[in-house]
N, C-alpha and C positions, 0 to 999 in steps of 0.2 A: 708779514701779516700785521696790521695796525692792532692796538689794544681794542678799539671799537669792534673791528671786524671779528677778532677772536671771541668777544663776548657774543656777537651775534651767532657764531658758530656753535656756541653752547646750547643754542635752542633747538638744534637739529636732532631729533631722535626718530627712530622708525615709528610708523603707525601700523595698526592691526586691524584688519577688515573681515567682516563676517557676513554671511548670507542672512537676508532678512526673513523673519518669521513674524507672526501675529502673536502678540500677548494675549492669553486667555484671561477673562475676568476671574478675579479671585471668588471663592465660594461664599454663599450667604451663610453665615453661621447664627444660630440661635443662642446669642450670649449677650451680655451687657457691653463688652468691649474685648478687642483682640488686637494683637500686633504680630506681624511676622518681620523679623528683622535679620539682615545679613550680619553675621559675627564679625567678620573681617573689617567692614567699613562702618557699621552701625547704620547703614541705609535701611529705611522702612519699605519693605517691598509690597506690604498689603496691611490695612488696618481699618478698624472701626471704633470710633469713640477712644482714640487711643490716648488722649489727654484728659479724659473724664476721671474725676476723682472718685475712686470706689474703695470699699473695704477689701484689703488684700488677704484676709484671713491668714492662714500659716504660711503663705509665701512671705510674710514678715519675716519669718525665720531666716530667710536668706540674708538678710542684713545682719542678723544676729550671728549667724555662722560665719560670714564674711569678716566681721570684725575679729571674732575668735581665730580665725585663719591667719589674719594679718598679724595679730598679736603673737601667735606661734612662730609665724616666719620672722619676725623682728626680734624674737627672744624675750618679749615681755611675758610670755607664757611658755611652759615647757609641756610636751605631750604627756608626761607622766605626773604632772602636778596634781595634787589631790584637791577635789573641789567639794566642799561640804554642801549637803542638802538641808538647808534650814527649814523650819516650819512654814516660813512665808513663801517658800518655793514648792515645798512637798505636795506631791499630787495623792489625794486620798482615794483614788480609783473611781473617781466620777465618770460617768459614761458620757458626760458632756465635753470632755476635753481629752486630747491624746496625751499620754505620758511615757516616759521611760521607765518609771517606777524604782527610782533610787530611794531606798528606805529613809525614813526621817532620821535626821543627824548622821546618816551614813555618807560615804564619800563615793566618788568615781573620779578618774583621772580626766584631765581637760579633753584628751583625744576620745575617751569613752563618751563624755558629754557631747562632743561635736558629733559623733555617730548617733548618739540619742536624739539630736536635734535634726540632722539631715534625714536619716533613715526612718526613725520612729515618730518624728515630729512632735518630740517631748515638749510640753510646756513646762513641766518641772525642771528639765535640763536647761531650758532657755533661761527661766528665771534665776536658777542657781548659778548659771555663767554670768548673767547680768549683775547679780549681787557680788560674785567673786571679783569680777573686773572693776566695776564701778562703786561698789558699796551698797546700792540699792538700785532697783529697776528703773525709777525716775531718771536718775543720773545717767544710767545706760542709755535710755531712750534718746536723752540729749545728745549722746555721743553717736547714736545711729542717725540723727537728723543732721548732725556736723558732717558725717561721712557721706550722707546722701547729697548734700550740697557740694561736696568736694568732687564726687564723681559725675555730677551733671544731673542728678534726679531733681528736677525743678518743681514738680507737682506733688510731693510725697510728705506727710508729716506722720511721725511715729509717737505713739504715746506708750507703747509696751513692747516687750521683746518677743511676744508670742503671737500677736495678731488677734487675740480675743477682743471681741466688740468694745470699742471705747470711742466716746465723741471726740473728733478731731483726729482719729487714726485713719489715714487713707494713703493711697498711692494710685498710680495709673498703669496701663499696660505698657506705654512706652518707657516709664521710669523702671518698671520690673525687667524689662528686656536690657536696659542699661546696666541695671544691677547684675543681671545674669552674664552679661559681657564681661564685667570686671571680675566676677568670681571665676570664670573660666581662664582669664588672662593672668590675673594677679595672684590667684591662688591655685596655680596649676599643680603644686604638690598635694593639695588636698582634695582637688576636683574629683579624682576617681572615686571618692567616697559617695558622691552624688549618685554613682551608678550602682552602687551595692544594692542587692536585692533584699538583704535581710541583716538584722542585728539582734544579738541576744545579750541582755544583761539581767542579772538578779534572777537567773533561771527563767526568764520571760523572753521568747524569741517573737520578734514581729517583722512582718514584712514590709518592704518600701511600698508606699501608697501609690507610686506612679505606675500605673498599669502598663505603660508603654515600654518599661524597662524589659518586660517579659515577653514582649510580641515583636518588637522592632530593634534589631542589634545595632543600628545606627544611632539610637537614642541613648545618651549617657547622663542625663540629668533633667532637671533640677529639682523642683519642689511643687508638691501639691497644696491646696488650702480649701477649707470649707467651714462656713457658718451659716446659719439661717439667713442672716443679712447679706453676706458675701455671695452665697450660692457656691457652686463648684468652680474652683480656680486651679490652674496648672500653667506652670512655667517650665518649658521643654527646650532642651538643645538637642540637635542631631547633626552628625557629620557623615556625609557621603562624599568619598574622593576628597578634593580640596574645599568643597563648599560646606560650611558649618551654618546652620540657620537656628535662630532662636524664636520660640512662639511663646506667647502669653495669651491665656484665655481667662477673662473675668466673667464670673456669673453664668456658667452654663448650668441647665436645669437638673443635670444628674452626673453622677460619677462616670457612668458609661459615655455620656455626652461630651464630657470634658476631653476623655480620651479620644473618641471618634473624630470630634472637632479638630483636635490637634493633629491626628493622622491626615485629615483632609487638607488642612492648610499646609502642612509640610510637604505633602504629595504635590500640591499645586506649585509650591516654590520650587521643589526640584525639577519639576516637569518644564518650568519656564525660565530658570535662571542658572548660570554657570559662574564659576570663578576662573578668571583668566590671569595668567601670570604675565605681568607687564615687564617687570625687570627684577633681575636677581640681586641680592644683597652682595656687597663687597666687590662689585665690578666697577671698573674705571668707566664712568659715563662721559667724562669731559675733564679738562683742566682749565682752572681760573687763574688769572694774574693775581699775585700777592705783592703788595707794596711793603718796603722795608725789611724784606726777609732774606735769609741766607739762600732761599730757593726763589726763583721767579714766579713759580706758579705752584699750585697745588692740585693734586688729584681728587676728584669729586665722585662720590657714589652714595649708595643707600647702606645704612646700617642693617635694615631688615628687608625681607623679600616684599616687593611690591605686587600684591595681588588685587584685582578688581572684580567684583560681582557685578554682573550685567545681565540683561535679557539674552536668552539664547538666540543665536543667529542674527544679531543685530546688523543691519546693512551697512550703516556708517562706521567709519573708522574710530578706533580709540586713539586719540592724538595726545602725545606726551611732549611736555615743555619743561625745561630746566630753568628755573628762576633763582639766580644767584645774587646774594647780597652784593651791592656795588662797593667798589674800593676795599677789597679785603685787605687788612694789615696784619702783619706778623707780631707777636707770636700767634700760631694756630696749633691746637692740640688734636690729635687723631680722635675722630668721633665728635669733633665739634660741629653743631648744626650751623651751616652756612647758606642755606637757601632750601628749596623744596622742589620736589618733581611733582608735576601737576598733570593728572590724566582727565581728559574731556572728551564728550561726545557731542556732535553738533554745536560746539562752543560752549557747552554746559558742563562745568567742572563736576565730575563725579566722585574724585578722590584725589588725595595728595599724601606725599611722604617726605619727611624731612631728608635733605640733602647734607651729607657730612663730609668733613675732610677725612681722606683715607690715609693721611700721614701727619707727622709733626712738621711745622715749618718754624724754625728757630728765628729769633729777631736778628739782623744783621748788624755789623759793626757800624760805628759812627759814620765813616766816610762813605760806606754803601748806602747808608740811609740818606745821607746828604745828596747823593747822586739821584736817588729816588724822589727826593723833594724837588730837585731841579726839573726832572723829568715830569713830575706830575704838574708843576707850574706851568711848563709849556704846553702839555696836553691839554690844559683847561682853557688855553687860549684859542684852541682850534676845535 
């Protein structure tokens, strides 16, 4: 087999075919904006005004908690690290904001503060952690914006750590879904906190404000929000079988409405979509020629399972294609990205995953490399 025919053979993988069904229209929801996103691929399944810049209220705290979680995971914070409640962060028991109720000049651990932010929606905990990490809330807000840019939140601007109304403080339904996606994936160690139904501190027990946690066992997060400006907001994730969906509601008219609308859009999503396993991880999908290596070729596969979310019962096949970097040269390391596996329907790309080397390929000696140089020279002539 010639090198050109070997590369062509790399493109042949099985297709998957499903019987056709008709996709029902998503429900009409009485809110300012919403998104239903597939967690696995980030695909938007349904949306209204998904890029409209709106006040996110306490859904802002998802970014605050995300930064805390990442610092805990990196070792910049420890779970039992004491965090002081300064007067600038202290909650005086006002009915206009939610609080963890850490006493003035008292302390709580970083992990307790994290629970106070996620479960109790504590403004005091959010500001105390912002000051502890960055020195002041303004500097922490800058960190929030930098992190937002890094993870692809393109229409978001944070002014504070809490979501209290402020000029220039906004986000979008699509951006909040992106943030939820990163929390679930990047902060998996701490993600179970988002499903905890209550938390007690300083003798005060408060329940999680996400009503769906009490009625739908598939729901395991994430965060509510409410101000007069924002209306009633809710970011939710639910997992049923292999399919995890993320919904974001901005500006529902009531607490009950934000919950019922979320139930409705999730039900629509699960009725119309499914997650299909395209290829498993660590399976040899093909071999590719390697120049100047001790081995002549390298085994290619996926480092992660490749799942695709698609409309239930689509008539056309999912087609998969291997796209491998041309003229691979040694040395190659196991896990090194050397191409991608692309899934498409009717010629439209729906998802892709990196292809990696499944083995090391060491560099060959001088004479073997010289022979490859000669082979490559003549192969380029034809």
